[in-house]
C-alpha positions in Angstrom: 121.5 135.0 96.2 118.2 133.6 95.2 119.5 131.0 92.7 122.6 129.9 95.0 119.3 129.4 97.8 117.3 127.4 95.4 120.1 125.3 94.5 121.5 124.7 97.8 117.6 123.7 98.8 117.7 121.1 95.7 120.6 119.7 97.0 119.1 119.0 100.5 116.2 117.6 99.2 118.2 115.2 97.0 120.3 114.3 99.7 117.1 113.8 102.2 115.2 112.1 99.5 118.4 109.3 98.9 119.0 108.8 103.0 115.3 107.5 103.8 115.3 105.5 100.9 112.7 107.1 98.6 112.5 105.4 95.4 114.0 107.5 92.3 111.6 108.1 89.3 112.5 106.1 86.6 112.7 102.9 88.7 110.9 99.6 86.9 107.8 99.5 89.3 104.4 99.0 88.3 101.4 100.6 90.3 97.9 99.8 90.9 95.7 101.9 92.9 92.5 99.5 93.6 90.1 102.2 94.6 90.8 104.4 91.4 91.4 101.8 88.7 89.1 99.4 90.0 88.8 95.5 88.4 90.9 94.7 86.1 91.0 90.8 83.9 93.8 89.7 82.7 92.9 86.4 79.9 95.6 84.0 79.0 95.3 83.3 75.5 97.4 81.5 72.9 97.7 85.0 71.2 99.0 86.7 74.7 97.6 88.2 77.6 94.3 90.4 77.0 93.5 92.7 79.6 89.9 94.4 80.3 90.2 98.0 82.0 94.0 98.6 81.5 95.1 101.9 82.6 96.4 104.4 80.0 99.9 103.2 80.1 100.8 99.9 78.6 101.5 97.0 81.3 103.2 94.6 79.2 105.6 96.7 76.7 107.9 93.6 76.2 106.0 90.9 74.1 105.7 87.7 75.0 106.4 83.8 74.2 104.3 80.6 74.3 105.5 80.0 77.4 105.7 82.6 79.3 102.6 85.5 78.4 103.2 88.2 80.2 100.5 90.1 82.1 102.9 93.3 83.2 106.9 93.5 81.7 109.0 96.2 80.3 110.8 96.4 77.2 114.2 95.8 79.3 116.1 92.7 79.3 117.5 91.0 82.6 114.0 92.5 84.6 111.1 90.4 85.9 107.9 90.0 84.6 104.8 88.8 85.7 102.9 86.5 84.1 101.2 82.8 82.9 104.1 80.3 82.7 103.8 76.9 80.8 104.8 74.5 82.9 105.7 71.9 79.7 106.4 71.9 76.5 103.1 70.0 76.0 100.5 71.7 73.8 97.8 70.8 76.6 99.9 71.9 79.3 98.7 73.9 82.4 100.0 77.4 83.1 101.1 78.9 87.0 101.0 82.4 87.6 104.6 83.5 87.9 107.1 85.9 88.3 110.5 85.1 86.5 113.4 87.3 84.8 112.5 88.1 81.3 114.5 88.8 78.2 112.3 90.5 75.4 115.2 90.4 72.8 114.9 86.9 72.6 111.7 85.9 74.3 113.4 83.4 76.4 113.2 83.6 80.8 114.9 82.7 83.6 113.6 80.0 86.3 110.6 81.2 88.3 111.4 83.3 91.6 107.7 82.9 92.5 104.4 80.1 91.4 101.3 81.3 93.1 100.6 78.0 95.4 97.5 76.6 97.0 97.2 76.3 100.8 98.3 72.3 100.4 101.8 74.0 99.1 101.2 72.8 95.6 101.7 75.3 92.4 98.0 76.3 91.1 97.5 75.4 87.6 95.1 76.7 85.1 94.4 76.5 81.9 94.6 78.3 78.3 91.5 80.7 79.0 92.6 81.5 82.5 92.3 84.7 84.1 94.6 86.6 86.7 92.4 89.3 88.5 93.4 92.5 90.3 89.9 93.0 92.4 88.8 96.6 93.8 88.5 94.7 97.1 92.3 94.3 97.6 93.0 90.9 96.5 94.1 89.1 93.7 92.7 85.8 92.2 94.0 83.4 89.8 90.7 81.5 88.2 90.9 78.8 85.3 88.6 79.1 82.3 85.5 77.8 84.2 86.0 80.4 86.8 86.8 78.2 89.4 89.2 79.8 91.9 92.8 78.4 91.6 94.7 80.8 93.9 93.8 84.1 95.7 96.2 86.6 98.1 93.0 86.5 100.5 93.4 90.1 101.3 89.9 91.4 100.8 89.8 92.2 104.5 93.5 93.4 105.0 92.5 96.7 103.5 94.9 96.6 100.8 94.3 99.8 98.2 97.2 99.7 96.2 99.4 96.7 94.5 102.9 97.4 93.6 104.9 94.9 91.0 109.0 95.8 91.3 110.1 94.6 88.8 113.8 94.7 89.8 113.2 92.7 92.8 110.7 90.4 91.3 108.1 91.1 94.1 104.2 91.8 94.1 103.5 93.8 97.0 99.9 95.0 98.2 99.6 97.9 100.7 97.5 99.6 103.0 96.3 102.8 102.9 98.9 103.9 105.5 101.2 102.5 102.9 102.2 99.3 105.6 102.4 96.0 103.6 99.7 93.4 103.6 100.9 91.0 101.4 104.0 90.0 99.2 105.0 87.4 96.9 108.5 86.6 98.2 107.3 85.8 101.6 103.7 83.9 100.5 103.5 81.2 98.4 106.8 81.6 96.6 109.6 79.6 95.8 112.0 81.9 96.6 
């Protein structure tokens, strides 16, 4: 009798989880708690992206190519990655912070669904040595190698406490402590 009651409770809990849209464990998301993790600086190098203060798990398990240097990616074809995207084949070409479908099996990518753009609506470009910064203030920044600001979410006063990158949807989202979205890539500065 006790086993059947436990089974029924588990079944009801599973149905309730599905009905309210709670994500199942194992979906392709990457989470960053600003207060727990603190700042991180992701540097664009010819040898790939280096990340200081990275979490105890890999942020990039899918490698990179010369034209797509991944910051956050998983070793699975046909899901999105966040990274530095080279804007032309010229060796001295500039890079954009982009979200694109990534195929690690052949190190290729589809056209980007998001590129960080400045207030003028023009893609914010940076050079090799540029950094993508995840800041404990709740803001994300893209800086050129000389430290000049190229782009920011501008969310330091919005109370962002957590970042989520949904690799299935290609959406980078910032949430406040109550779980409300304060910024998301698909609605801000993107090409989607």
